[in-house]
C-alpha positions in Angstrom: 137.4 107.6 58.9 134.5 109.8 57.9 132.7 111.1 61.0 129.0 110.4 61.6 127.2 113.9 61.3 123.9 115.0 62.4 122.0 116.8 59.7 119.8 118.8 61.6 122.5 120.7 63.6 125.4 120.0 61.2 127.6 118.8 64.3 129.3 115.4 64.7 127.0 113.2 66.2 128.7 112.8 69.3 128.3 116.3 70.0 125.1 116.8 68.6 122.7 118.8 70.7 119.2 118.3 69.0 118.0 115.7 71.9 118.4 118.5 74.5 116.7 121.2 72.7 112.7 121.7 73.8 110.8 122.4 70.6 108.7 125.1 72.1 105.1 125.7 70.8 103.8 129.2 69.4 100.5 130.3 67.6 102.9 132.0 65.1 103.6 129.7 62.1 107.5 130.2 61.0 108.8 129.2 57.6 112.3 129.4 57.1 113.5 130.0 53.6 116.6 128.8 53.2 119.1 129.6 50.6 120.7 126.5 48.8 124.2 127.7 50.0 123.2 127.8 53.4 121.3 124.7 53.5 124.2 122.6 51.9 127.6 124.3 53.0 126.8 126.8 55.8 127.9 124.7 59.6 127.6 127.8 61.3 124.0 129.1 60.0 121.4 129.6 62.6 118.4 128.8 60.6 118.4 125.0 61.5 119.1 126.1 65.3 116.1 128.3 65.2 113.9 125.6 63.5 115.0 122.9 66.0 113.5 125.2 68.9 110.2 125.9 67.5 107.7 123.0 67.0 105.5 125.3 64.6 108.3 125.9 62.3 109.2 124.6 58.7 112.5 125.0 56.4 111.7 125.3 52.8 115.1 125.6 50.4 115.3 127.8 47.3 116.0 131.0 45.7 112.4 131.3 43.9 109.5 131.0 45.9 106.8 131.6 43.4 106.4 128.1 42.3 106.7 126.7 45.2 103.6 124.7 46.2 103.9 124.7 50.0 104.9 128.2 50.0 102.1 129.5 48.0 99.6 127.2 49.8 100.6 128.8 53.1 100.2 132.4 51.4 96.8 131.8 49.8 95.1 130.2 52.6 92.5 132.6 53.8 92.9 131.5 57.5 96.4 132.5 57.4 97.8 136.2 57.6 101.4 135.6 56.0 104.1 138.3 56.5 107.6 138.5 55.7 110.1 139.6 57.9 112.1 142.1 56.5 112.9 145.8 57.7 111.9 149.1 55.7 110.3 152.5 56.1 106.8 150.5 55.2 107.0 147.6 57.5 104.9 147.3 60.6 107.1 147.5 63.6 105.8 145.0 66.1 107.4 146.8 68.8 105.5 149.8 68.4 102.2 148.1 68.3 101.8 148.5 64.6 100.2 145.0 64.5 97.8 143.7 67.2 95.6 140.9 67.8 92.5 142.5 66.4 94.7 142.9 63.0 94.6 139.3 63.0 91.0 138.7 62.7 91.2 135.1 63.8 93.7 134.3 61.2 96.8 132.7 62.1 99.9 134.8 61.6 102.7 133.1 59.5 106.0 134.7 59.4 108.5 133.9 56.6 111.9 134.5 57.1 114.8 134.8 54.4 117.8 132.5 55.6 120.9 133.7 53.9 123.3 136.4 53.6 122.0 139.6 53.3 123.3 139.9 49.6 121.6 136.1 49.0 118.5 137.3 50.7 117.9 140.5 48.1 118.2 138.2 45.2 115.7 135.5 46.7 113.2 138.4 47.4 113.8 139.9 43.7 113.2 136.3 42.2 110.0 136.1 44.2 107.3 138.8 43.6 104.8 136.9 45.8 107.2 137.6 48.5 107.7 141.1 47.6 103.7 141.7 47.8 103.5 140.3 51.5 103.1 143.1 54.3 106.2 143.3 56.0 107.0 143.2 59.6 110.1 144.6 61.6 110.9 145.4 65.2 113.1 147.5 67.5 115.9 145.4 68.5 117.0 145.5 72.3 120.5 144.7 71.3 123.1 144.5 68.8 124.4 141.0 66.9 125.9 138.3 69.5 127.4 136.9 66.3 131.2 136.6 67.1 132.3 134.2 64.3 130.8 136.1 61.5 130.7 139.9 60.9 127.4 141.7 60.2 127.3 144.1 57.2 125.9 147.0 59.1 124.9 148.0 62.6 121.4 146.1 63.6 121.8 143.1 61.5 121.1 140.0 63.3 121.5 136.3 62.5 118.1 134.6 61.8 118.0 133.2 65.3 118.7 136.3 66.9 115.8 137.9 64.6 113.4 135.2 65.6 114.3 135.6 69.3 113.6 139.6 69.0 110.4 138.9 67.0 108.9 136.6 69.6 109.8 138.9 72.3 108.0 142.0 70.6 105.0 139.3 69.8 104.5 138.5 73.4 104.6 142.2 74.4 102.2 142.9 71.8 99.8 139.9 73.1 100.1 138.4 69.6 102.2 135.0 70.9 103.6 133.5 74.0 107.5 133.1 74.3 107.8 130.5 77.0 111.7 129.7 76.7 113.5 132.7 75.6 116.8 131.6 76.8 116.7 128.6 74.9 117.7 129.6 71.4 120.4 132.1 72.6 121.8 129.3 74.7 122.2 127.5 72.0 123.4 130.0 69.5 126.3 130.5 72.0 126.9 127.0 72.2 127.2 126.6 68.5 129.5 129.6 68.7 131.8 128.2 71.3 132.1 125.2 69.5 133.3 126.8 66.5 135.6 129.1 68.6 137.3 126.0 70.4 138.1 124.5 67.2 139.5 127.6 65.7 142.2 127.5 68.9 142.9 123.7 68.6 145.2 122.5 65.7 144.2 119.2 66.1 140.4 119.9 64.9 138.8 120.7 61.5 138.3 124.7 61.6 141.7 125.4 63.2 142.9 129.0 62.4 146.9 129.7 62.6 145.4 133.3 63.7 144.7 131.7 67.1 141.0 132.1 66.4 138.5 134.7 65.9 139.0 138.8 66.5 136.6 140.7 68.6 133.7 141.9 66.1 134.2 145.6 67.3 137.8 145.4 66.4 137.4 144.4 62.8 138.1 146.9 60.0 134.8 147.8 57.9 135.0 147.5 54.0 135.7 151.0 52.6 135.0 152.6 49.3 132.2 151.5 47.1 131.9 148.1 49.1 131.7 149.7 52.3 129.1 152.3 51.1 127.0 149.3 49.4 127.1 147.2 52.8 125.6 150.3 54.6 122.7 150.5 52.1 121.4 146.9 52.4 118.4 148.0 54.3 116.8 151.4 55.1 114.8 151.4 58.4 113.2 154.1 60.5 115.5 155.5 63.5 115.4 153.1 66.6 114.5 150.3 64.6 116.5 147.3 63.4 116.8 145.2 60.4 115.2 141.9 60.6 117.8 139.1 60.5 120.6 137.3 58.2 123.8 136.2 59.0 127.1 136.6 57.1 128.8 139.4 55.7 127.7 140.6 52.3 124.2 141.7 51.7 120.8 140.3 52.9 118.1 140.6 55.8 116.0 138.2 57.6 121.2 135.7 55.7 124.9 134.1 51.2 122.7 132.5 55.7 
């Protein structure tokens, strides 16, 4: 018998936690640009969990957004200050005060996040010149990734949910927003991972792994040779800062997510 699923959190309906999440208000508008692979197939993605927690957020699926009417309307609206959460040497570091309330000039901050693996996110950006032209935003991360069931391609890479959490902390410190429930997103993230860890250890459940589950991320061997070098060059960030987001192994920022 086919199990009934919740297509917001992608868990069986009897395990769904959507009703327990509080949709937290923010002044910032968060626009999650989700790769089709993430949207259709990824059960451990964090973009949906992020959207579930934030009332002022939306998900848009695609790979090229130059012709996407809703995305372009947000970018062209003179009442918005659209930015892309994507690390780099030219990105404004909110943690270092490089974006202030005065810089908004009364406009609404609209943050676009690429939700895919790092490799897919880079391809999405390459296909969308209007996203390439946006000012870029980043933060100085307070921690390494908490992802246990996936391996990040390089140090500092975070999932979409973790990146949003860190950005909201930085925005609150800068006086740009309020982060009322900082524990909620991380709590849902831990709960989602625990579900997959439990499945991996139980031979009667989907997701069972004969190896007994997931290894400690710190003990996993990193790719070597050309592949290893390539994965260490996904993003170039100033010392003391962290990449913005994505959540699986290969190339991307802000997540093949």
